[in-house]
N, C-alpha and C positions, 0 to 999 in steps of 0.2 A: 838345420839339425844334422849333426854328424851321423854317419852310418852306425857307429858304435852306440851312440845315444839312442837312436831310433830302435836299434836291436834290443837294448835294455828295456825300453818302454814297451816294446812288443812282447817281450818275455813277461813283463809285469801283467799285461792283459791276459796272457795265457795262464799265468799263475792264478790270477783272480778267478778265472773260469774254473780252474781245477779245484779251488778252495770253496766254491759255492756249495751250500748245503741243499741238495736236491731231494732229501728224504721227505716223503709225504707227512702231513700232519697226523699225529697219532694221539687221539684224545686220552688224557691222563698220563701220557708219557712225554710228549713234546712240551717243553717249557713255554709258557705264555708269559712273557715278561710284562710288567706294568709299564715300562718305558725302555727306550733304547734308540740307538742310531740306525738309520738306514744307509749303509755304505755300499756303494756300487763301484763298478770298474773305473769310472772316471775319477772317483775320489782317491782310489789307491794310486792311480797313475799320477795325479796331481801331487800327492805327497812325495812320491819317488822322484818326480821331476824337480821339485823344490830341493830335495836332498841332493840330487845330482849337481844342482847349481850351487850347493853349499850355502843356501839362503838360511842361515841359522839364527839370524837376528831379525828384527822388524825392518822391512824394506819395501820393495816395489809391490809385492802382493798385499802387504798390510795396507799400504796407501790406496791401492785399487779397491780392496774390500771396503775400507772406510768410506770411500766415495760412492761406491755402488749401494752400500747398505744405507747410507744417509738418504740417497735418492729414493730407495725402496720404502723407507719409513717416513719420507717427507720431512726430514729435518735437515738443517743447513750443515751441521757438523756431526761427525761420529768419531769417537776415539776408542780404538781397540785396546782391550786390556787382557790380562792373563786369566780372568774368571769373572763370572757374574757377581760374585761376592765382592771382588775388587772394584767392579763398576759401581756397586752400591756405596762402598767406602769412599770412592772418589767423588761421587755426586754429592753426598752429604758433606764431605770435607770441603768441597768447593764453596759451600754456603758459609763457611767460617773464614773465608779469605779476607785479609785486610783490604784487598783491592775492591771489595764491595762497600767499603766505608761504613756508613751508618746502617746499611741493610745487613751487614754480616751477622751471623749467629755467634753468640758468645756462650761460654760455659754457664749452665743453669737455665738457658732458654729451652722451651718445650717444643716437641715435635709430635704431632698426632699420628698414631698408627693403630693397627688392629692387634688384638691379643692372639687371634688364631691365624698363624702364618708360619713363615720360615725365619729362622733366627737372623739370617744375614740382611733382612730388611730392617731389623731393629738394632743389630749390633753396632752399625756405624753411628747411630744416635748416641749411644753410650760411649763409644770409643772417642767421640769428639767432645765429651764432657757435657752433653745435652741430656735432656730428660724426656723419655718416651711417655706419652699419654695414651693409655690403651682404651680402645672402645670395642664393643662387641660387634658381631656380624649376624646376618640372617641365615637361618637354616634353609637349604634348598639352593640359594645362590652362593652362599658362603662369603658374601661381601658385606661390608658395612653400609650404612645409609647416610644420606646428607644430614638427617636430623641428629644422628649420633655424633657426627663430626662437628656440627654446629654447636651442640651442647658442650663439646670438649674444649672449645676455644676459650682461653683465659687471657689474663694480662701478660703472661710470659710466652704465649704461643707465637712461634715465628715461622713454622713450616708444617707441612703434611707430607708423609711418606707412606704410601700404601701400595701393596701388590694387587694385581688383577688375579683373583683366586682361581687357580687351575685353568687359566685362560679365559675365565668368565669376567667381563669388565665390571668394575665397581662403577657407580654413577658418576663417572669422571667429569663429564661436562658441567654438572651442577656443583660438584666439589671444586672444580677449577674456578667457577664463578665465585664461590664462597671464598676461595683463596685470594682472588683479586680484590673482593670487597673488603677483606680484613688485612690486606697487604701481607699475605703469607706466601712463601715459596711452596711449590708443589713438585714433588718427585714421584713419577710413576715407575714402580718396579714392574717392568713389562717382561720379566724373564720367562714367564709361563704363557705369554699371550701374544706372541708375534703374529700379526695378521688378524687379530680380533678387531671388531668394529663396534663403536658405540655411537648411536645416532648417525650411522653412515660414515663416521670418521675413524681412522685408525687409532687404536690405543697407542699411547706413547707420543701423541702429538698435542695433548692438552696441557701438559705440565711444563714447568721451566726446564726440567731435564727428565730423561727416561733411561732406564737401564735394561740390558738384555744379557742373557747367559747362553753360552754355546757348549755347555756340558752335554754329554751324549743323550741325556734324557730329554733335551729341549728340542724346539722346532728345527733348529739348525745345529750342527755340531762342528767343533774344531778339536774335539777331545776335551780340552779345557779352553777357556776363553770367555770373553764378555765384551760389552761395549757400553759407552755412555754417549747419548745423543742429545743434542739441543739445537735450537735455532737462535739462542742468545750467544752472540760471539764473545762477549766478555766472560760468560761462564765457561764457554768452550776453551778459551785461552787458559783459564785457571785450572780446568780439568787436565789439560795437556801438561801444564807445569807440574802439577801434583803427581801425575803419572810418571813423568820423566825426571825423577830425582828432586823436583822442586826448582829446577833451573829456569831462568828467565828467558833464555834463548828458544826460539821456535824452529831453528834449522834442524834438520834431521841429523842424528849422531854422525853419519858418514859424510855429511856435507861440510864444506869449509867456506864460510863467509858468503853464503848464498844471498843473505840480506844486504850485503855490501856495507854493513855498518858494524861489523864484528868488533872493531877496535875503536869505536866512537862513543862508547857509553861511559857514563859516570853514575853509579848507583850506590846507595848506602854510604859508607865512609871509604869505599874503595877508590884507588887513584883513577884519574881520567884515562880512558883507553884500556881499562882492564878487559881481558878477553871475555866477551859476552857469553861464550859457550860455557864459561865457568862462573857466571854470576847466578846466585840462587835467591829467588824471591819468595819461595815457600819452603816450609819444612815438609818435604815430599817423600815419595816412595819410588821404587822401580817396579811398576806394575804392567810393563809392556808385554805384548804377545810376540810371537815369532812369525816369520814368513812361512814356515812349515804349517803352522796353524791356519794362517790366512789363505794359503793355497787350497787347503781343504775347505775352508769357509766359502771360497769363491765357487767351487763346484757344487757345494750344498746350496748356496744362494740361488743358483740357476734352477733348483728343483723346489724352491720354497712354495710356490703356488700349488704344485701337486701334493706336497706334504700337507698343506693346510686343508685341501679338499679331502684328502684321505682321512685326516683327523675328524673332520665334520661328518663324513660318511660313516665312519666307524661309530661315532657318537650316536648318530641317528639310528643306526641299525641296532645298537645295544639298547638304546632307550625304548625303541619299539618292541624289542624282544622281552623287556622287563615291564612294560606297561601293564598296570593292574596287579602286579605282584604285591600281595599284602605284606604289611609290617615293615616296608622299606620306603623311605623318602628318596625319591629320584631327583636328580639335579635339574635345575631350571635355569635357563638363560636370564640374566638380569634384563628387566624391561628396556627396550630400545637397543638391545645389543645383538650382535651376531658373533658368538665366540669362536675362536680358533682353539678348540679344547685341548688341554694338556692331559687330562685324565677324566675318568667317569666316577664320580663320587657318590657314595651310598651312606645313608644314615639309618641305623636300625631303630625303629620306633620304640618308645618306652613299654608299650603293651605287647611287644613281640614275645612269642613263646621260646625264644632263643636269644643268645647274646651275640654281640659283634664278634667276640673271640671264637665262638662256636662256628659261625658262618665263615670267618676267615680261615680257621683250621680246615674246614671242609674244602674250601677252594684251594688252599695251599697243598693239601693232600692230592688234589687233582692237577697239580703243577700250574695252577693259575696264580700268578704273582699278585700280591696286594701291597699297598702302602698306606700308612696313616696319613691323615691330612696334616702332614708335616709335624709341627710341635704341639698341635692342639692349643691349649691355653698356655702361652709362653710364661705367664706370670707364675705358673706352678712348677717351673723347672728350677733345679738348684742353681743354675747360672744366673738367674734373674731375681731370686728371692730377696737378696740383700742389695740389689741395685736401685738407685733412685728412680722412681717412676710414679705416675699418677694414674688412677683408674677412674673413668667417668661412666656412671651407670653400673649395671651389673654385667657380669660376663657369663650369664647363664648358658647361652648358646655355645660359647667357646668351651665351656665345661662339657656340654653334651657332645660336642665334636671330639673332645679328648677321650670320652668314654665309648661313644657309639658310632663313630664315623671312620670310613676307610675308602680307598679308591682302587680301581682296577684300570688296566691299560686300554688305550684306543689308538696308540701311536701307529704311524704308517706301516710299520713292519708286521702288523697283525693282519691276517687274512679274514675274509668273511666267515670261513669255517671256524676259525678261532673265536671270533666275536660271538657266533651262534653257540659255541660250546660254553663260553662264559655265561651267556644268558640262560641256557638250559640247565647248567649246573646250579646257578642261583635259584632258579624256579624249583628245581628238584629238591634242594635243601629246604626251602621255605615250605613246600608242600608236605614233606615228610615231618617237619617240625610241627606243622599245624595238625596233622593227623595224630601225632604223638600226644599233643595237648588234649585232644578230644577223646582219646582212647581211655 
C-alpha cells in the first residue's frame, strides 16, 4: 500500500470517529427506527478503498462476495444482483427458460404464493405472464400452512414462491416435500430471513432457488443489492445469463477468451465462430451490482453472526417486556423454527378498546417508528385488482393484517434502553386505553 493511500484510509478512519453520534438516548426525542443499517469504521474504509481502486463495475470483490456468501448459506452458486427485487425477478424468470425444456413455465401457468406479503415476491409472477394463486396466512406466525398450499395445487400449478415472513420461516421442509411430490419448483424469498433455521436447517436451502436482499433494512446491507442462490448448476447458469444481458458466454465482462473457446461456437443461425461474448441465448437484463457494493457486503458479511444474535436478543427482550399485555397478539415462531427476526409484529385484537391507528399514532409521537406488515392483502391494492389471479380459500387473516397489524424494530442498531422504551410505551398506552374503557 502506498504511503498516500495509507494516509487517505487513515483519514477516513479518523473521519468516521468524528462523525459518530455519541449523544445518549433521550426517550421521546431520539428516533427509534424500525429498521436500518449498522455501519461501522471498517465499512466506510472498505467503500473508500474500492473507490480509490476505481472498482466501479462488478469485479474481484463481487466474485469474492458471491463465493463467501454461497458458502455461508450452504449453496453451490450465488449471483449478486442490484437489488432483492431483481433477485426475485431473475429467479422466477429462470424458470421460464427454454433451456429447461418440458419443465419450463409458460404463460398462463400458476404459481402459489401468499396474499399478505411484499409486492416483489408476486410481481415477477405477473411480469412473466404467469398467474399468482393466493392463499391466506396464520395470525401470530404470519406464514401460510402446508394444508393451504396443498389445497391450492391445481392442474396448471407449476411452482411455489413464498417469503419467510419477517424472518419467521414458513413450514418450508414440508412445503418442499409437497413441491417434489407434485413436481413443482420452489423459490424461497429469504430476503427477511438470512440466518433463520427450520428444523435445524438454514432457510434458503430447501428450495430450487432462494433470494436475498441487501437493502439497508435487511440483515446485511450494500445500500442496494441482492442475490440469487442455488445448488442447481443449470438454474445458476440461466440466472447468470439473464442477469448479464441474456448473453450465453460465462466469461466475466473484462475477460477475453478465458474459456479458450470464444471463437469456436455456432448457435442459432449465426455463422460458425461468431464471438461467443456477443451470442445471446435469453431475452435478459442488466441487473449486476458493482464492486463498491460488494466491498461493503464483504465487511458486513464478517459481522453477520453478531447481527443475527442481536436481532434474536432484541426480539426476546421485547417479547418478555410485552408478555401478558392485553388486547395484543404477540408474534410466535413457527413450530420447529429458530427465526433470525426482521421485525416485531403486533396485531390489535378485535375486542381492544383502541384501534391499531391510535396505538401507532401514540408510538410515532414518541419517535418510535412503525411499519405495516408490508402490503397487507395484496389483492386489495389497485395494482392487482385487474391482474389475472386465483384465490384459494378465504383471505380473512390477510384482511385482519391489513386493518390491525403493524411492526416495530429490533434491528442491531437498537439498544436495550430503546427496546425497553418501546415495551413500556406500548404497555402505557394499552393500560390507559383500558382505564378509559372502564371509566
